[in-house]
C-alpha positions in Angstrom: 28.5 32.4 12.3 26.1 29.5 12.6 24.1 29.2 15.8 25.4 27.0 18.7 23.3 23.8 18.8 22.1 22.2 22.0 20.7 18.7 21.5 18.1 17.5 24.1 17.2 13.8 24.0 13.6 13.8 25.2 10.6 11.5 25.8 7.1 12.1 27.1 8.1 12.4 30.7 8.2 15.1 33.3 12.0 14.7 33.6 12.4 15.7 30.0 10.5 18.9 30.7 12.9 19.5 33.5 15.8 19.0 31.1 14.4 21.7 28.8 13.8 24.1 31.7 17.3 23.5 33.1 18.9 23.9 29.7 17.2 27.2 29.1 18.1 28.5 32.6 21.7 27.2 32.7 23.2 26.6 29.2 21.1 28.4 26.6 22.5 31.7 25.3 20.7 34.2 23.0 21.1 32.9 19.4 21.4 29.2 20.3 19.2 26.6 18.6 17.7 23.8 20.6 17.2 20.5 18.9 14.7 18.2 20.5 15.4 14.5 19.6 12.9 11.8 20.1 13.3 8.2 19.0 10.4 6.1 17.9 10.5 2.4 17.0 11.4 1.3 13.5 8.4 -0.5 11.9 9.3 -4.2 12.1 7.6 -7.2 10.6 6.1 -9.6 13.1 7.0 -13.3 13.0 4.2 -15.7 13.8 5.2 -19.3 14.3 3.9 -22.6 15.3 5.2 -25.9 16.5 6.6 -28.0 13.7 7.8 -27.3 10.2 9.5 -24.1 9.1 6.7 -23.5 6.7 4.4 -22.8 9.6 6.4 -19.6 10.3 4.8 -16.5 8.8 6.0 -13.0 8.7 3.4 -10.2 8.8 4.3 -6.8 7.4 4.5 -3.9 9.9 1.2 -2.2 10.4 1.5 1.3 8.9 -1.3 2.6 11.2 0.8 1.7 14.2 3.7 3.7 12.8 1.5 6.7 12.0 0.1 6.5 15.6 3.7 6.6 17.0 4.5 9.6 14.9 1.2 11.4 15.8 1.7 10.7 19.5 5.3 12.0 19.4 4.2 15.2 17.5 1.4 15.8 20.1 3.6 15.5 23.2 6.5 17.4 21.6 4.1 20.3 20.9 2.4 20.1 24.4 5.5 19.7 26.5 8.2 21.5 24.6 7.3 23.5 21.5 4.9 25.9 23.2 7.5 26.8 25.8 10.2 27.4 23.3 8.0 29.4 21.0 6.6 31.6 23.8 10.2 32.5 24.7 11.3 33.1 21.0 13.9 30.4 21.2 14.9 28.8 17.9 14.3 25.1 17.9 14.0 22.0 15.7 12.0 18.9 16.5 13.5 15.7 15.3 11.4 12.5 15.5 13.6 9.7 14.3 12.9 6.0 13.5 15.6 3.9 15.2 15.8 0.6 17.1 14.5 1.3 20.6 16.7 -0.8 22.8 18.9 1.4 25.1 22.2 1.0 23.2 20.5 1.8 19.9 18.8 4.9 21.3 22.1 6.0 22.8 23.8 5.4 19.5 21.2 7.5 17.7 21.7 10.3 20.2 25.5 10.2 19.8 25.4 10.1 16.0 23.0 13.0 15.8 25.1 15.0 18.3 28.2 14.5 16.2 26.3 15.3 12.9 25.1 18.5 14.4 28.4 19.3 16.0 26.4 20.0 19.1 27.9 22.3 21.7 26.2 20.1 24.3 23.9 17.1 24.6 21.6 17.4 27.6 19.6 14.4 28.9 18.1 13.1 32.1 19.0 9.9 33.8 15.8 8.0 34.6 15.8 6.4 38.0 16.0 2.7 37.6 17.3 0.3 40.1 20.9 -1.1 39.7 19.5 -4.6 38.8 17.2 -3.3 36.1 20.1 -1.1 34.7 22.4 -4.1 34.7 20.0 -6.3 32.6 18.4 -3.6 30.5 21.2 -1.1 30.1 20.9 2.6 30.1 20.7 5.2 27.3 22.6 7.6 29.5 25.3 5.1 30.3 25.8 4.4 26.6 26.1 8.1 25.8 28.5 8.7 28.7 30.8 6.1 27.2 30.4 6.9 23.5 29.3 10.5 22.9 32.1 12.7 21.4 30.2 15.9 22.2 30.0 17.4 25.7 27.3 15.6 27.6 25.3 17.0 30.6 23.3 14.4 32.6 20.7 15.6 35.0 19.8 13.3 37.8 
């Protein structure tokens, strides 16, 4: 029988560490596999424009060094915040660092798609504390997942 998969959507924050600890204490069972999902921005070309004719608009290819830095930073904080804790407890885990658009709905979409692909027993994530006005204008990854995730979702406040 394949292991039960728990998907944790994480970032480099203290609340994500809390999500991991809470999951281990309250949801994890011996033999489960924890997947740590972190989204980094898709390398995008920059558009540089001026006033006037369309021929003054130039696109600049994405900087590969910036992308490599995003990946290196993600690997470093995943190891520091999560991997050492899981390894020290002999908990099976997988780290997934995924390129995706980084607006709130897109991140939520990536989490929901990954949860469905893994047939996750549960998705566990934290709700970051933003004011109602900021959430109205910017949206919320948690709100998106609450409305679209087909797998069971646990949201820690």
